[in-house]
C-alpha positions as CSV (number, residue, x, y, z in Angstrom):
1,D,151.3,88.5,115.6
2,F,149.8,92.0,114.9
3,P,152.7,93.3,112.7
4,A,152.4,90.3,110.3
5,A,148.6,90.6,110.3
6,A,148.9,94.3,109.5
7,L,151.3,93.6,106.7
8,W,149.0,91.0,105.1
9,A,145.8,93.0,105.7
10,R,147.4,96.0,104.1
11,R,148.3,94.0,101.0
12,A,144.7,92.7,100.8
13,A,143.3,96.2,101.5
14,E,145.4,97.9,98.9
15,G,144.5,95.1,96.5
16,G,140.8,96.1,96.9
17,S,139.6,93.5,99.3
18,A,136.8,95.0,101.4
19,E,137.3,92.3,104.1
20,G,141.1,93.1,104.1
21,Q,140.2,96.8,104.4
22,A,138.0,96.1,107.4
23,L,140.7,93.9,109.0
24,L,143.4,96.6,108.5
25,A,141.1,99.2,109.9
26,Y,140.5,97.1,113.0
27,I,144.2,96.6,113.5
28,L,144.9,100.3,113.0
29,G,142.1,101.3,115.4
30,S,142.3,98.6,118.1
31,G,145.7,96.9,117.8
32,P,148.9,97.6,119.7
33,E,149.7,101.2,120.3
34,D,152.7,101.2,118.0
35,L,150.4,100.2,115.1
36,R,147.5,102.5,115.9
37,N,146.4,105.2,113.5
38,V,142.8,106.1,114.1
39,A,142.5,108.5,111.1
40,E,143.8,105.9,108.7
41,S,141.6,103.2,110.4
42,D,138.5,105.4,109.8
43,R,139.5,105.8,106.1
44,W,139.8,102.1,105.6
45,Y,136.5,101.4,107.4
46,K,134.8,103.9,105.1
47,Q,136.4,102.3,102.0
48,S,135.4,98.8,103.3
49,A,131.8,100.0,103.8
50,Q,131.8,101.3,100.2
51,G,132.8,97.8,99.2
52,G,129.7,96.4,100.9
53,C,131.6,94.6,103.8
54,A,129.5,94.1,107.0
55,Q,132.5,94.7,109.2
56,G,133.3,97.8,107.2
57,H,129.8,99.2,107.7
58,L,130.0,98.4,111.4
59,G,133.4,100.0,111.8
60,H,132.4,103.0,109.8
61,A,129.2,103.4,111.9
62,L,131.3,103.3,115.1
63,A,133.8,105.7,113.7
64,L,131.1,108.2,112.8
65,A,129.4,107.6,116.2
66,R,132.5,109.1,118.0
67,N,131.5,112.5,116.6
68,V,127.7,112.4,116.5
69,S,126.8,116.1,116.8
70,A,124.5,116.7,113.8
71,P,121.4,114.8,112.9
72,E,122.8,113.9,109.5
73,V,125.7,112.2,111.1
74,Q,123.4,110.2,113.4
75,D,121.4,109.2,110.2
76,E,124.7,108.0,108.6
77,V,125.5,105.9,111.7
78,V,122.1,104.3,111.7
79,K,122.3,103.7,107.9
80,H,125.7,101.9,108.1
81,L,124.7,100.0,111.2
82,R,121.5,98.9,109.4
83,L,123.6,97.7,106.4
84,A,125.7,95.6,108.7
85,V,122.5,94.3,110.4
86,D,121.1,93.3,107.0
87,Q,124.2,91.1,106.5
88,G,123.7,89.5,110.0
89,Q,126.7,90.9,111.7
90,A,126.3,90.0,115.4
91,T,127.6,93.2,117.0
92,A,125.6,95.3,114.6
93,L,122.5,93.4,115.5
94,Y,123.2,94.0,119.2
95,L,123.8,97.7,118.7
96,Y,120.8,98.2,116.5
97,A,118.7,96.4,119.1
98,M,120.0,99.0,121.7
99,L,118.9,101.8,119.4
100,C,115.4,100.2,119.0
101,E,115.1,99.6,122.7
102,R,115.9,103.2,123.5
103,G,114.5,104.9,120.4
104,V,117.7,106.5,119.4
105,G,117.8,107.4,115.7
106,V,115.0,104.9,115.1
107,P,111.5,104.6,116.5
108,R,111.4,103.0,120.0
109,D,110.2,99.4,119.5
110,P,110.8,96.9,122.3
111,A,109.5,93.9,120.2
112,L,111.9,94.7,117.4
113,A,114.7,95.3,119.9
114,S,114.1,91.9,121.4
115,D,114.1,90.2,118.0
116,Y,117.5,91.8,117.2
117,Y,118.9,90.8,120.6
118,R,117.7,87.2,119.9
119,Q,119.4,87.1,116.5
120,A,122.7,88.4,118.0
121,A,122.4,86.0,121.0
122,Q,122.0,83.1,118.6
123,K,125.2,84.2,116.9
124,G,127.0,84.0,120.2
125,H,127.1,87.7,121.2
126,V,127.4,87.6,125.0
127,S,125.8,90.9,125.8
128,A,123.0,90.1,123.4
129,Q,122.5,86.8,125.2
130,A,122.0,88.7,128.5
131,R,119.7,91.3,127.0
132,W,117.6,88.5,125.3
133,G,117.5,86.6,128.6
134,F,116.3,89.8,130.3
135,A,113.6,90.4,127.6
136,L,112.3,86.8,128.0
137,T,112.2,86.9,131.8
138,R,110.5,90.2,131.9
139,G,108.3,89.9,128.8
140,L,109.9,92.9,127.1
141,G,108.5,92.9,123.6
142,V,108.1,89.1,123.7
143,P,105.9,86.7,125.7
144,E,107.4,86.1,129.1
145,N,109.3,82.8,129.3
146,Q,111.2,82.4,132.6
147,L,112.8,79.1,131.8
148,E,114.2,80.1,128.4
149,G,115.2,83.5,129.8
150,E,117.1,82.0,132.6
151,S,118.9,79.7,130.2
152,W,120.1,82.7,128.1
153,L,121.1,84.6,131.2
154,R,123.1,81.6,132.4
155,R,124.8,81.2,129.1
156,A,125.8,84.9,129.2
157,A,126.9,84.6,132.8
158,L,129.1,81.6,132.0
159,A,130.6,83.6,129.2
160,G,131.6,86.4,131.6
161,D,128.6,88.9,131.6
162,A,128.6,90.2,135.2
163,E,125.2,91.7,135.1
164,A,123.7,88.4,133.8
165,A,125.6,86.5,136.6
166,A,124.2,88.9,139.2
167,V,120.6,88.3,138.0
168,V,121.0,84.6,137.9
């Protein structure tokens, strides 16, 4: 019930709850069309991030990433993503791993990327499970381990990751 969730999230957000702000931002940015307001969502994500909420940092990073045109904006994206990573947020771990794997905004580091994929995979992030499985089967930044890699690829495939399913 998105309208009820928006009502309660707005009350929490306006009351100063950083978690409530992140939830309201999510509803406004990704909920049903009749509730969407991307500009307001971005403001709530920023406020939530200022309150130290991992979801707020992630949402703010993603909002900023929509308009990465200047190096200082890219630095802000990485900064907020890193703050969410430091709190163990699974999606942030996955996205930061991608940055490390490709060397976007951070030094290219396959071993560090694999470690972040592992952490996100262990938290249940399906795409990270696939990437961790690929890393293990190919020895990308970690010692090759076909058996464990296939296990992670199967887990991701069973959760709906088509690329992992094709590899398995």
